[in-house]
N, CA, C and O atoms as a CHARMM CRD file, in Angstrom:
* protein
*
  384
    1    1 MET  N     76.00500  98.71900 104.11000 PROA 1      0.00000
    2    1 MET  CA    76.72000  99.67100 105.43200 PROA 1      0.00000
    3    1 MET  C     76.32200 101.33500 104.90300 PROA 1      0.00000
    4    1 MET  O     76.40100 102.21900 105.75600 PROA 1      0.00000
    5    2 ILE  N     75.87600 101.71900 103.40800 PROA 2      0.00000
    6    2 ILE  CA    75.03900 102.71400 103.16600 PROA 2      0.00000
    7    2 ILE  C     74.35300 103.01800 103.78400 PROA 2      0.00000
    8    2 ILE  O     74.35500 104.18500 104.17400 PROA 2      0.00000
    9    3 ALA  N     73.71800 102.40900 104.05900 PROA 3      0.00000
   10    3 ALA  CA    72.02300 102.60900 104.46600 PROA 3      0.00000
   11    3 ALA  C     71.91800 102.99400 105.87200 PROA 3      0.00000
   12    3 ALA  O     71.09700 103.79800 106.31500 PROA 3      0.00000
   13    4 ALA  N     73.05000 102.19400 106.72800 PROA 4      0.00000
   14    4 ALA  CA    73.68000 102.57600 107.79300 PROA 4      0.00000
   15    4 ALA  C     74.17300 104.07300 108.55300 PROA 4      0.00000
   16    4 ALA  O     74.09800 104.58700 109.66900 PROA 4      0.00000
   17    5 GLY  N     74.82100 104.47000 106.93900 PROA 5      0.00000
   18    5 GLY  CA    75.40400 105.54500 107.32800 PROA 5      0.00000
   19    5 GLY  C     76.69100 105.69100 107.55100 PROA 5      0.00000
   20    5 GLY  O     77.13300 105.23300 108.60500 PROA 5      0.00000
   21    6 LEU  N     77.67400 106.42000 106.53500 PROA 6      0.00000
   22    6 LEU  CA    79.10200 106.23500 106.67100 PROA 6      0.00000
   23    6 LEU  C     79.92200 107.29200 107.48700 PROA 6      0.00000
   24    6 LEU  O     79.83200 108.51700 107.41100 PROA 6      0.00000
   25    7 PRO  N     80.84300 106.44600 108.38400 PROA 7      0.00000
   26    7 PRO  CA    80.98300 107.35800 109.40200 PROA 7      0.00000
   27    7 PRO  C     82.60600 108.42200 108.91500 PROA 7      0.00000
   28    7 PRO  O     83.40000 108.25300 107.98900 PROA 7      0.00000
   29    8 ARG  N     82.56800 109.29400 109.81800 PROA 8      0.00000
   30    8 ARG  CA    83.17900 110.47900 109.15100 PROA 8      0.00000
   31    8 ARG  C     84.64900 110.26700 110.07600 PROA 8      0.00000
   32    8 ARG  O     84.54500 110.44600 111.29000 PROA 8      0.00000
   33    9 TYR  N     86.29400 109.80900 109.39700 PROA 9      0.00000
   34    9 TYR  CA    86.90700 109.84900 110.51600 PROA 9      0.00000
   35    9 TYR  C     88.12100 110.96600 110.30000 PROA 9      0.00000
   36    9 TYR  O     88.90500 111.37500 111.15600 PROA 9      0.00000
   37   10 THR  N     88.07500 111.17100 109.51500 PROA 10     0.00000
   38   10 THR  CA    88.70500 112.79200 109.08300 PROA 10     0.00000
   39   10 THR  C     87.75400 113.75200 107.87300 PROA 10     0.00000
   40   10 THR  O     86.68000 113.60000 107.29100 PROA 10     0.00000
   41   11 GLY  N     88.74400 114.69600 107.89900 PROA 11     0.00000
   42   11 GLY  CA    87.35100 115.98500 107.09100 PROA 11     0.00000
   43   11 GLY  C     87.98000 115.14900 105.18900 PROA 11     0.00000
   44   11 GLY  O     87.69700 115.90800 104.26100 PROA 11     0.00000
   45   12 ARG  N     88.50800 114.17800 104.86400 PROA 12     0.00000
   46   12 ARG  CA    88.65400 113.65900 103.66700 PROA 12     0.00000
   47   12 ARG  C     88.06500 112.32900 103.39500 PROA 12     0.00000
   48   12 ARG  O     88.15700 111.63100 102.38500 PROA 12     0.00000
   49   13 THR  N     87.41400 112.11800 104.55500 PROA 13     0.00000
   50   13 THR  CA    86.62900 110.75800 104.21200 PROA 13     0.00000
   51   13 THR  C     85.03900 110.69300 103.81100 PROA 13     0.00000
   52   13 THR  O     84.10700 111.36400 104.25400 PROA 13     0.00000
   53   14 ILE  N     85.05000 109.35600 102.53500 PROA 14     0.00000
   54   14 ILE  CA    84.05600 109.50600 101.71900 PROA 14     0.00000
   55   14 ILE  C     82.64200 108.67800 102.78500 PROA 14     0.00000
   56   14 ILE  O     82.47200 107.56900 103.29200 PROA 14     0.00000
   57   15 ILE  N     81.88000 109.95800 102.71100 PROA 15     0.00000
   58   15 ILE  CA    80.42300 109.48000 103.52400 PROA 15     0.00000
   59   15 ILE  C     79.44700 110.07900 102.59900 PROA 15     0.00000
   60   15 ILE  O     78.36600 110.28200 103.15300 PROA 15     0.00000
   61   16 ALA  N     79.48000 110.32300 101.72300 PROA 16     0.00000
   62   16 ALA  CA    78.76300 110.44900 100.50300 PROA 16     0.00000
   63   16 ALA  C     78.46600 109.13500  99.49400 PROA 16     0.00000
   64   16 ALA  O     79.32200 108.50300  98.87500 PROA 16     0.00000
   65   17 PRO  N     76.90500 108.88400  99.50400 PROA 17     0.00000
   66   17 PRO  CA    76.83300 107.46300  99.00400 PROA 17     0.00000
   67   17 PRO  C     77.05300 107.54800  97.71200 PROA 17     0.00000
   68   17 PRO  O     77.48400 106.48400  97.26900 PROA 17     0.00000
   69   18 GLY  N     76.89600 108.64500  96.66900 PROA 18     0.00000
   70   18 GLY  CA    77.03100 108.97200  95.62500 PROA 18     0.00000
   71   18 GLY  C     78.85800 109.04700  94.99200 PROA 18     0.00000
   72   18 GLY  O     79.20500 108.83100  93.83100 PROA 18     0.00000
   73   19 HSD  N     79.71700 109.39100  96.09600 PROA 19     0.00000
   74   19 HSD  CA    80.55900 109.51600  96.25800 PROA 19     0.00000
   75   19 HSD  C     81.31500 108.32700  96.00600 PROA 19     0.00000
   76   19 HSD  O     82.16100 107.96800  95.18700 PROA 19     0.00000
   77   20 LEU  N     80.61000 107.75100  97.17300 PROA 20     0.00000
   78   20 LEU  CA    81.52800 106.40600  97.67700 PROA 20     0.00000
   79   20 LEU  C     80.93400 105.18500  96.30500 PROA 20     0.00000
   80   20 LEU  O     81.41400 104.05300  96.37300 PROA 20     0.00000
   81   21 ARG  N     80.09400 105.43600  95.33600 PROA 21     0.00000
   82   21 ARG  CA    80.15400 104.38300  94.56800 PROA 21     0.00000
   83   21 ARG  C     80.98100 105.15800  93.37100 PROA 21     0.00000
   84   21 ARG  O     81.85000 104.49300  92.80600 PROA 21     0.00000
   85   22 ARG  N     80.83000 106.14300  93.06200 PROA 22     0.00000
   86   22 ARG  CA    81.99200 106.59700  91.97900 PROA 22     0.00000
   87   22 ARG  C     83.26100 106.18900  92.39300 PROA 22     0.00000
   88   22 ARG  O     83.98700 105.68800  91.53400 PROA 22     0.00000
   89   23 ALA  N     83.74000 106.31800  93.70900 PROA 23     0.00000
   90   23 ALA  CA    85.00400 105.63300  94.24000 PROA 23     0.00000
   91   23 ALA  C     85.25400 104.12900  94.06200 PROA 23     0.00000
   92   23 ALA  O     86.37700 103.64000  94.17600 PROA 23     0.00000
   93   24 LEU  N     84.14000 103.41500  93.77400 PROA 24     0.00000
   94   24 LEU  CA    84.43900 101.94500  94.16900 PROA 24     0.00000
   95   24 LEU  C     84.16300 101.61500  92.50200 PROA 24     0.00000
   96   24 LEU  O     84.43900 100.44400  92.24200 PROA 24     0.00000
   97   25 ALA  N     83.73100 102.31500  91.46000 PROA 25     0.00000
   98   25 ALA  CA    83.51300 102.26200  90.08300 PROA 25     0.00000
   99   25 ALA  C     85.13900 102.26800  89.73600 PROA 25     0.00000
  100   25 ALA  O     85.68900 101.41600  89.03700 PROA 25     0.00000
  101   26 GLU  N     85.71000 103.25200  90.28300 PROA 26     0.00000
  102   26 GLU  CA    86.89000 103.89900  89.61600 PROA 26     0.00000
  103   26 GLU  C     88.19000 102.82900  89.96700 PROA 26     0.00000
  104   26 GLU  O     89.32000 102.75800  89.48400 PROA 26     0.00000
  105   27 VAL  N     87.38500 101.89900  91.21000 PROA 27     0.00000
  106   27 VAL  CA    88.73700 100.64400  91.85500 PROA 27     0.00000
  107   27 VAL  C     88.70200  99.54300  90.73900 PROA 27     0.00000
  108   27 VAL  O     89.61900  98.88200  90.25200 PROA 27     0.00000
  109   28 ARG  N     87.42300  99.55200  90.50000 PROA 28     0.00000
  110   28 ARG  CA    86.79700  98.39000  89.93400 PROA 28     0.00000
  111   28 ARG  C     87.71500  98.67700  87.88500 PROA 28     0.00000
  112   28 ARG  O     87.98300  98.01800  86.88000 PROA 28     0.00000
  113   29 ARG  N     87.78300  99.65200  88.25300 PROA 29     0.00000
  114   29 ARG  CA    87.76900 100.13500  86.75500 PROA 29     0.00000
  115   29 ARG  C     89.50600  99.73900  86.25200 PROA 29     0.00000
  116   29 ARG  O     89.98700  99.17900  85.26700 PROA 29     0.00000
  117   30 THR  N     90.18600 100.47300  87.72100 PROA 30     0.00000
  118   30 THR  CA    91.64000 100.37700  87.49200 PROA 30     0.00000
  119   30 THR  C     92.16800  99.53300  88.13900 PROA 30     0.00000
  120   30 THR  O     93.34200  99.40900  87.79000 PROA 30     0.00000
  121   31 GLY  N     91.78700  98.64200  89.20500 PROA 31     0.00000
  122   31 GLY  CA    92.38100  97.49700  89.96300 PROA 31     0.00000
  123   31 GLY  C     93.37300  98.02700  90.91500 PROA 31     0.00000
  124   31 GLY  O     94.40800  97.45800  91.25900 PROA 31     0.00000
  125   32 LEU  N     92.80000  99.57300  91.43700 PROA 32     0.00000
  126   32 LEU  CA    93.55000  99.97400  92.49600 PROA 32     0.00000
  127   32 LEU  C     92.62500 100.56400  93.60900 PROA 32     0.00000
  128   32 LEU  O     91.52700 100.90500  93.16900 PROA 32     0.00000
  129   33 ALA  N     92.75000 100.70100  94.52600 PROA 33     0.00000
  130   33 ALA  CA    92.18500 101.88700  95.89000 PROA 33     0.00000
  131   33 ALA  C     93.13000 102.62300  96.50900 PROA 33     0.00000
  132   33 ALA  O     93.95700 102.15000  97.28800 PROA 33     0.00000
  133   34 HSD  N     93.06000 103.59800  96.24500 PROA 34     0.00000
  134   34 HSD  CA    93.38300 104.85400  96.91800 PROA 34     0.00000
  135   34 HSD  C     92.68100 105.54100  97.85000 PROA 34     0.00000
  136   34 HSD  O     91.51200 105.92300  97.89800 PROA 34     0.00000
  137   35 ALA  N     93.72800 105.64100  98.67900 PROA 35     0.00000
  138   35 ALA  CA    92.75100 106.58400 100.20500 PROA 35     0.00000
  139   35 ALA  C     93.69300 107.22200 100.99100 PROA 35     0.00000
  140   35 ALA  O     94.47200 106.75200 101.82000 PROA 35     0.00000
  141   36 TYR  N     93.45600 108.72400 100.49600 PROA 36     0.00000
  142   36 TYR  CA    94.51900 109.85900 101.01200 PROA 36     0.00000
  143   36 TYR  C     93.45100 110.41000 101.71700 PROA 36     0.00000
  144   36 TYR  O     92.35300 110.78900 101.30900 PROA 36     0.00000
  145   37 GLU  N     94.16100 110.39400 103.36500 PROA 37     0.00000
  146   37 GLU  CA    93.94400 110.98000 104.55400 PROA 37     0.00000
  147   37 GLU  C     92.46900 110.20000 104.94500 PROA 37     0.00000
  148   37 GLU  O     91.89500 110.71000 105.90700 PROA 37     0.00000
  149   38 GLU  N     92.00400 109.40000 104.51600 PROA 38     0.00000
  150   38 GLU  CA    90.38600 109.06500 104.54100 PROA 38     0.00000
  151   38 GLU  C     89.98900 108.83500 105.81100 PROA 38     0.00000
  152   38 GLU  O     88.96900 109.34500 106.27400 PROA 38     0.00000
  153   39 LEU  N     91.03800 107.77200 106.70200 PROA 39     0.00000
  154   39 LEU  CA    90.91700 107.13800 108.18400 PROA 39     0.00000
  155   39 LEU  C     91.93200 107.90200 108.78400 PROA 39     0.00000
  156   39 LEU  O     91.67000 108.25000 109.93500 PROA 39     0.00000
  157   40 THR  N     93.07100 108.28200 108.31100 PROA 40     0.00000
  158   40 THR  CA    93.89800 108.74800 109.41800 PROA 40     0.00000
  159   40 THR  C     94.58200 110.27100 108.35400 PROA 40     0.00000
  160   40 THR  O     94.85200 110.35900 107.15600 PROA 40     0.00000
  161   41 VAL  N     94.64800 111.18600 109.40200 PROA 41     0.00000
  162   41 VAL  CA    95.20600 112.28700 108.95500 PROA 41     0.00000
  163   41 VAL  C     97.02700 111.81800 108.46700 PROA 41     0.00000
  164   41 VAL  O     97.56700 110.99500 109.20600 PROA 41     0.00000
  165   42 GLY  N     97.55500 112.16900 107.69600 PROA 42     0.00000
  166   42 GLY  CA    98.74500 111.96300 107.38100 PROA 42     0.00000
  167   42 GLY  C     99.03600 110.64100 107.19400 PROA 42     0.00000
  168   42 GLY  O     99.87300 110.00400 107.83300 PROA 42     0.00000
  169   43 SER  N     98.31900 110.22300 106.29000 PROA 43     0.00000
  170   43 SER  CA    98.39400 108.63500 105.68200 PROA 43     0.00000
  171   43 SER  C     97.78400 108.33300 103.65100 PROA 43     0.00000
  172   43 SER  O     96.83700 108.59900 102.91100 PROA 43     0.00000
  173   44 LEU  N     98.85800 107.77000 103.63100 PROA 44     0.00000
  174   44 LEU  CA    98.45100 107.62900 101.98900 PROA 44     0.00000
  175   44 LEU  C     98.11400 106.17300 101.97800 PROA 44     0.00000
  176   44 LEU  O     98.79400 105.45100 102.70700 PROA 44     0.00000
  177   45 THR  N     97.04800 105.56800 101.17000 PROA 45     0.00000
  178   45 THR  CA    96.93900 104.07900 101.34400 PROA 45     0.00000
  179   45 THR  C     96.99600 103.92900  99.77300 PROA 45     0.00000
  180   45 THR  O     96.79600 104.93700  99.09600 PROA 45     0.00000
  181   46 VAL  N     97.21700 102.91400  99.25900 PROA 46     0.00000
  182   46 VAL  CA    97.38300 102.13000  97.60900 PROA 46     0.00000
  183   46 VAL  C     96.99000 100.99300  98.09000 PROA 46     0.00000
  184   46 VAL  O     97.52700 100.43700  99.04800 PROA 46     0.00000
  185   47 ALA  N     95.92700 100.52000  97.39600 PROA 47     0.00000
  186   47 ALA  CA    95.63300  98.57400  97.45800 PROA 47     0.00000
  187   47 ALA  C     95.18200  98.07100  96.30200 PROA 47     0.00000
  188   47 ALA  O     94.51800  98.76200  95.52900 PROA 47     0.00000
  189   48 ALA  N     95.39700  97.20500  96.13400 PROA 48     0.00000
  190   48 ALA  CA    95.27500  95.98800  94.91500 PROA 48     0.00000
  191   48 ALA  C     94.61800  94.75300  95.49800 PROA 48     0.00000
  192   48 ALA  O     95.04700  94.28600  96.55300 PROA 48     0.00000
  193   49 PRO  N     93.45300  94.12500  94.76800 PROA 49     0.00000
  194   49 PRO  CA    93.20100  92.81600  94.97800 PROA 49     0.00000
  195   49 PRO  C     94.58500  91.78000  94.78000 PROA 49     0.00000
  196   49 PRO  O     95.58600  91.83400  94.06400 PROA 49     0.00000
  197   50 ILE  N     94.12700  90.91900  95.70100 PROA 50     0.00000
  198   50 ILE  CA    94.72100  89.29100  95.47400 PROA 50     0.00000
  199   50 ILE  C     93.82800  88.28900  95.04400 PROA 50     0.00000
  200   50 ILE  O     93.03600  87.95900  95.92700 PROA 50     0.00000
  201   51 LEU  N     93.71200  87.74000  94.04500 PROA 51     0.00000
  202   51 LEU  CA    92.74000  86.73200  93.21600 PROA 51     0.00000
  203   51 LEU  C     93.01500  85.22100  93.51800 PROA 51     0.00000
  204   51 LEU  O     94.12500  84.81100  93.18000 PROA 51     0.00000
  205   52 GLY  N     92.45600  84.64800  93.90200 PROA 52     0.00000
  206   52 GLY  CA    92.58000  83.30200  94.01500 PROA 52     0.00000
  207   52 GLY  C     91.90800  82.65200  92.73200 PROA 52     0.00000
  208   52 GLY  O     91.23800  83.34700  91.96700 PROA 52     0.00000
  209   53 ALA  N     92.16500  80.92400  92.46400 PROA 53     0.00000
  210   53 ALA  CA    92.04700  80.10900  91.61100 PROA 53     0.00000
  211   53 ALA  C     91.21800  80.23300  90.69200 PROA 53     0.00000
  212   53 ALA  O     91.31900  79.84900  89.52700 PROA 53     0.00000
  213   54 ASP  N     90.17800  80.90000  91.31400 PROA 54     0.00000
  214   54 ASP  CA    88.36500  80.96100  90.47600 PROA 54     0.00000
  215   54 ASP  C     88.50000  82.62300  90.14900 PROA 54     0.00000
  216   54 ASP  O     87.72900  83.07700  89.30400 PROA 54     0.00000
  217   55 SER  N     89.20500  83.28800  90.62800 PROA 55     0.00000
  218   55 SER  CA    89.74500  84.83900  90.29400 PROA 55     0.00000
  219   55 SER  C     88.95100  85.56900  91.07700 PROA 55     0.00000
  220   55 SER  O     89.11400  86.78600  90.98800 PROA 55     0.00000
  221   56 ALA  N     88.06700  85.15000  91.88300 PROA 56     0.00000
  222   56 ALA  CA    87.49200  85.65300  93.78700 PROA 56     0.00000
  223   56 ALA  C     88.70700  86.94100  94.22100 PROA 56     0.00000
  224   56 ALA  O     89.89000  87.07300  93.91100 PROA 56     0.00000
  225   57 VAL  N     88.06700  87.50800  94.80700 PROA 57     0.00000
  226   57 VAL  CA    89.14400  88.17900  95.84700 PROA 57     0.00000
  227   57 VAL  C     88.88500  87.39400  96.73300 PROA 57     0.00000
  228   57 VAL  O     87.85100  86.88700  97.16800 PROA 57     0.00000
  229   58 VAL  N     90.53700  87.30800  97.10000 PROA 58     0.00000
  230   58 VAL  CA    90.99400  86.32700  98.72000 PROA 58     0.00000
  231   58 VAL  C     91.31700  87.29600  99.56100 PROA 58     0.00000
  232   58 VAL  O     90.99500  87.23900 100.74800 PROA 58     0.00000
  233   59 ALA  N     92.11500  88.48100  98.95000 PROA 59     0.00000
  234   59 ALA  CA    92.91100  89.23900  99.93000 PROA 59     0.00000
  235   59 ALA  C     92.73700  90.64800  99.18700 PROA 59     0.00000
  236   59 ALA  O     91.90000  90.94000  98.33300 PROA 59     0.00000
  237   60 ALA  N     93.85300  91.52700  99.79500 PROA 60     0.00000
  238   60 ALA  CA    94.23900  92.92200  99.55400 PROA 60     0.00000
  239   60 ALA  C     95.71300  92.95100  99.86900 PROA 60     0.00000
  240   60 ALA  O     96.25100  92.42900 100.84500 PROA 60     0.00000
  241   61 LEU  N     96.28600  93.63600  98.90300 PROA 61     0.00000
  242   61 LEU  CA    97.77100  93.75100  99.26900 PROA 61     0.00000
  243   61 LEU  C     97.68300  95.58100  99.47800 PROA 61     0.00000
  244   61 LEU  O     97.43100  96.37100  98.56800 PROA 61     0.00000
  245   62 ASP  N     97.92800  95.89100 100.73100 PROA 62     0.00000
  246   62 ASP  CA    97.99200  97.43000 100.39800 PROA 62     0.00000
  247   62 ASP  C     99.67100  97.89200 100.90300 PROA 62     0.00000
  248   62 ASP  O    100.58900  97.12300 101.19200 PROA 62     0.00000
  249   63 VAL  N     99.68100  99.44000 100.88700 PROA 63     0.00000
  250   63 VAL  CA   101.04700 100.01100 101.52500 PROA 63     0.00000
  251   63 VAL  C    100.41200 101.36200 101.87800 PROA 63     0.00000
  252   63 VAL  O     99.71700 102.12800 101.21000 PROA 63     0.00000
  253   64 VAL  N    100.87700 101.41300 103.15900 PROA 64     0.00000
  254   64 VAL  CA   100.23800 102.63000 103.80600 PROA 64     0.00000
  255   64 VAL  C    101.57200 103.74100 104.21500 PROA 64     0.00000
  256   64 VAL  O    102.47300 103.49300 105.01700 PROA 64     0.00000
  257   65 VAL  N    101.39500 105.02000 103.40800 PROA 65     0.00000
  258   65 VAL  CA   102.85100 105.29100 104.08600 PROA 65     0.00000
  259   65 VAL  C    102.48900 106.77500 104.68800 PROA 65     0.00000
  260   65 VAL  O    101.31400 107.05000 104.93300 PROA 65     0.00000
  261   66 HSD  N    103.55200 107.72600 104.91800 PROA 66     0.00000
  262   66 HSD  CA   103.03900 109.25900 105.43800 PROA 66     0.00000
  263   66 HSD  C    102.75900 109.50800 103.93800 PROA 66     0.00000
  264   66 HSD  O    103.25400 108.87700 103.00400 PROA 66     0.00000
  265   67 THR  N    101.80600 110.62400 103.85600 PROA 67     0.00000
  266   67 THR  CA   101.69000 111.39900 102.65700 PROA 67     0.00000
  267   67 THR  C    103.05500 112.41200 101.91000 PROA 67     0.00000
  268   67 THR  O    103.31900 112.67300 100.73600 PROA 67     0.00000
  269   68 THR  N    103.59200 112.72400 102.98000 PROA 68     0.00000
  270   68 THR  CA   104.57400 113.56400 102.75400 PROA 68     0.00000
  271   68 THR  C    105.70900 112.54600 101.91300 PROA 68     0.00000
  272   68 THR  O    106.43500 113.02800 101.04300 PROA 68     0.00000
  273   69 LYS  N    105.75900 111.19400 102.25900 PROA 69     0.00000
  274   69 LYS  CA   106.65200 110.24300 101.67400 PROA 69     0.00000
  275   69 LYS  C    106.80000 109.60900 100.60500 PROA 69     0.00000
  276   69 LYS  O    107.71200 108.91200 100.16100 PROA 69     0.00000
  277   70 ALA  N    105.50100 110.01700 100.11300 PROA 70     0.00000
  278   70 ALA  CA   105.37100 108.55300  98.66500 PROA 70     0.00000
  279   70 ALA  C    104.36000 109.67300  97.81600 PROA 70     0.00000
  280   70 ALA  O    103.82100 110.67400  98.29000 PROA 70     0.00000
  281   71 ASP  N    104.29200 109.17200  96.43800 PROA 71     0.00000
  282   71 ASP  CA   103.34300 109.39500  95.81600 PROA 71     0.00000
  283   71 ASP  C    102.10600 108.27600  95.32900 PROA 71     0.00000
  284   71 ASP  O    102.66200 107.18900  95.16600 PROA 71     0.00000
  285   72 ALA  N    101.25200 108.21400  95.16300 PROA 72     0.00000
  286   72 ALA  CA   100.26400 107.38400  94.92000 PROA 72     0.00000
  287   72 ALA  C    100.34100 106.60700  93.24600 PROA 72     0.00000
  288   72 ALA  O    100.26000 105.44900  92.83600 PROA 72     0.00000
  289   73 ARG  N    100.49200 107.63800  92.76200 PROA 73     0.00000
  290   73 ARG  CA   100.74300 107.47800  90.99100 PROA 73     0.00000
  291   73 ARG  C    102.02400 106.49500  91.09100 PROA 73     0.00000
  292   73 ARG  O    101.94000 105.41900  90.49900 PROA 73     0.00000
  293   74 LYS  N    103.22700 106.80600  91.81900 PROA 74     0.00000
  294   74 LYS  CA   104.04100 105.94800  92.07800 PROA 74     0.00000
  295   74 LYS  C    104.08400 104.46200  92.46300 PROA 74     0.00000
  296   74 LYS  O    104.71200 103.48800  92.04900 PROA 74     0.00000
  297   75 LEU  N    103.45900 104.60700  93.11300 PROA 75     0.00000
  298   75 LEU  CA   103.15300 103.37700  94.17700 PROA 75     0.00000
  299   75 LEU  C    102.30400 102.60400  93.73100 PROA 75     0.00000
  300   75 LEU  O    102.42800 101.43600  94.10200 PROA 75     0.00000
  301   76 GLY  N    100.93600 102.98800  92.62400 PROA 76     0.00000
  302   76 GLY  CA   100.22900 102.22700  92.36300 PROA 76     0.00000
  303   76 GLY  C    100.28100 100.98600  91.44700 PROA 76     0.00000
  304   76 GLY  O     99.50200 100.03500  91.51100 PROA 76     0.00000
  305   77 PRO  N    101.45700 101.15100  90.46000 PROA 77     0.00000
  306   77 PRO  CA   102.59300  99.89300  89.70100 PROA 77     0.00000
  307   77 PRO  C    102.83300  99.15700  90.49200 PROA 77     0.00000
  308   77 PRO  O    102.40300  98.00800  90.59500 PROA 77     0.00000
  309   78 ALA  N    103.71600  99.83200  91.31400 PROA 78     0.00000
  310   78 ALA  CA   104.20200  98.69700  92.36800 PROA 78     0.00000
  311   78 ALA  C    103.19100  97.80900  93.46600 PROA 78     0.00000
  312   78 ALA  O    103.45700  96.62800  93.69200 PROA 78     0.00000
  313   79 VAL  N    102.54300  98.18000  93.82600 PROA 79     0.00000
  314   79 VAL  CA   101.30900  97.66400  94.33600 PROA 79     0.00000
  315   79 VAL  C    100.42500  96.57900  93.40700 PROA 79     0.00000
  316   79 VAL  O    100.30600  95.39100  93.70800 PROA 79     0.00000
  317   80 ARG  N    100.05100  96.97200  92.66700 PROA 80     0.00000
  318   80 ARG  CA    99.47800  96.30100  91.65000 PROA 80     0.00000
  319   80 ARG  C    100.15400  94.82600  90.71100 PROA 80     0.00000
  320   80 ARG  O     99.59000  93.77000  90.42900 PROA 80     0.00000
  321   81 THR  N    101.41100  95.24800  90.43900 PROA 81     0.00000
  322   81 THR  CA   102.39300  94.18500  90.04700 PROA 81     0.00000
  323   81 THR  C    102.35700  93.16500  91.23100 PROA 81     0.00000
  324   81 THR  O    101.84200  92.05200  91.12700 PROA 81     0.00000
  325   82 SER  N    102.85300  93.56400  92.18100 PROA 82     0.00000
  326   82 SER  CA   102.88000  92.52500  93.56000 PROA 82     0.00000
  327   82 SER  C    101.47000  91.70400  93.79600 PROA 82     0.00000
  328   82 SER  O    101.49300  90.58000  94.29600 PROA 82     0.00000
  329   83 ALA  N    100.57000  92.17400  93.50600 PROA 83     0.00000
  330   83 ALA  CA    99.11300  91.67300  93.64200 PROA 83     0.00000
  331   83 ALA  C     99.02500  90.68200  92.93500 PROA 83     0.00000
  332   83 ALA  O     98.74100  89.55100  93.33100 PROA 83     0.00000
  333   84 ILE  N     99.31300  91.09100  91.55900 PROA 84     0.00000
  334   84 ILE  CA    99.17600  90.04500  90.57900 PROA 84     0.00000
  335   84 ILE  C    100.24500  88.85200  90.84400 PROA 84     0.00000
  336   84 ILE  O    100.04700  87.65200  90.65600 PROA 84     0.00000
  337   85 SER  N    101.34700  89.43200  91.29200 PROA 85     0.00000
  338   85 SER  CA   102.00600  88.20800  91.23500 PROA 85     0.00000
  339   85 SER  C    101.55500  87.25800  92.28300 PROA 85     0.00000
  340   85 SER  O    101.25600  86.08100  92.08500 PROA 85     0.00000
  341   86 ILE  N    101.53700  87.84600  93.34400 PROA 86     0.00000
  342   86 ILE  CA   100.81300  87.26000  94.96600 PROA 86     0.00000
  343   86 ILE  C     99.57300  86.08700  93.94800 PROA 86     0.00000
  344   86 ILE  O     99.60800  84.88100  94.19000 PROA 86     0.00000
  345   87 SER  N     98.77000  86.53600  93.07900 PROA 87     0.00000
  346   87 SER  CA    97.37500  86.05500  92.58800 PROA 87     0.00000
  347   87 SER  C     98.13700  84.79900  91.80200 PROA 87     0.00000
  348   87 SER  O     97.87500  83.63900  92.11900 PROA 87     0.00000
  349   88 ARG  N     98.78700  85.01100  91.09500 PROA 88     0.00000
  350   88 ARG  CA    99.66400  83.84300  90.34000 PROA 88     0.00000
  351   88 ARG  C    100.24600  82.94700  90.82700 PROA 88     0.00000
  352   88 ARG  O    100.27400  81.93000  90.13400 PROA 88     0.00000
  353   89 ALA  N    101.09700  82.87800  92.44700 PROA 89     0.00000
  354   89 ALA  CA   101.47800  82.11200  93.12600 PROA 89     0.00000
  355   89 ALA  C    100.38400  81.18500  93.47500 PROA 89     0.00000
  356   89 ALA  O    100.38300  79.95600  93.40300 PROA 89     0.00000
  357   90 LEU  N     99.41600  82.01900  93.87900 PROA 90     0.00000
  358   90 LEU  CA    98.10600  81.05600  94.73500 PROA 90     0.00000
  359   90 LEU  C     97.45900  80.52000  93.79400 PROA 90     0.00000
  360   90 LEU  O     96.90300  79.53200  94.27200 PROA 90     0.00000
  361   91 ARG  N     97.15200  80.65200  92.41200 PROA 91     0.00000
  362   91 ARG  CA    96.86300  79.58300  91.23300 PROA 91     0.00000
  363   91 ARG  C     97.54400  78.64600  90.97800 PROA 91     0.00000
  364   91 ARG  O     97.20000  77.60700  90.41500 PROA 91     0.00000
  365   92 ALA  N     98.82300  79.01300  91.47400 PROA 92     0.00000
  366   92 ALA  CA   100.19100  77.77400  90.58500 PROA 92     0.00000
  367   92 ALA  C     99.82000  76.70500  92.06700 PROA 92     0.00000
  368   92 ALA  O     99.76400  75.49700  91.83600 PROA 92     0.00000
  369   93 ALA  N     99.65100  77.03700  93.08900 PROA 93     0.00000
  370   93 ALA  CA   100.15700  76.21400  94.09600 PROA 93     0.00000
  371   93 ALA  C     99.08800  74.97400  94.42700 PROA 93     0.00000
  372   93 ALA  O     97.86900  75.14500  94.41300 PROA 93     0.00000
  373   94 PRO  N     99.64100  73.88300  94.68300 PROA 94     0.00000
  374   94 PRO  CA    98.58800  72.62500  94.66100 PROA 94     0.00000
  375   94 PRO  C     97.57600  72.88200  95.48300 PROA 94     0.00000
  376   94 PRO  O     97.77200  73.60100  96.46300 PROA 94     0.00000
  377   95 PRO  N     96.36000  72.35100  95.22800 PROA 95     0.00000
  378   95 PRO  CA    95.39000  72.82800  96.77600 PROA 95     0.00000
  379   95 PRO  C     96.01100  71.78700  97.64100 PROA 95     0.00000
  380   95 PRO  O     96.67600  70.80900  97.30000 PROA 95     0.00000
  381   96 SER  N     95.68600  72.16300  98.74700 PROA 96     0.00000
  382   96 SER  CA    96.03900  71.31300 100.19600 PROA 96     0.00000
  383   96 SER  C     94.53100  70.55200 100.97900 PROA 96     0.00000
  384   96 SER  O     94.63600  69.91200 102.02500 PROA 96     0.00000
């Protein structure tokens, strides 16, 4: 995807490969992804991975709000806790 060029959606969209790599490293380190007006002006997104039985990422949980309505630092713990709870439920569910 990087080789093909990263499209710009807003003035805040990450399009520099080095910047994207640093942002992804931070996501791996913290377990949270933040996007502040990167896709849509006025939107704030906080996301966390949902893990399956083998600890592989099977989905993500995200919350998208208007930038004036929330603070990512406050949303992050709630999103992460919810994703962890869903992951635990998936691991506890009997195989179908």
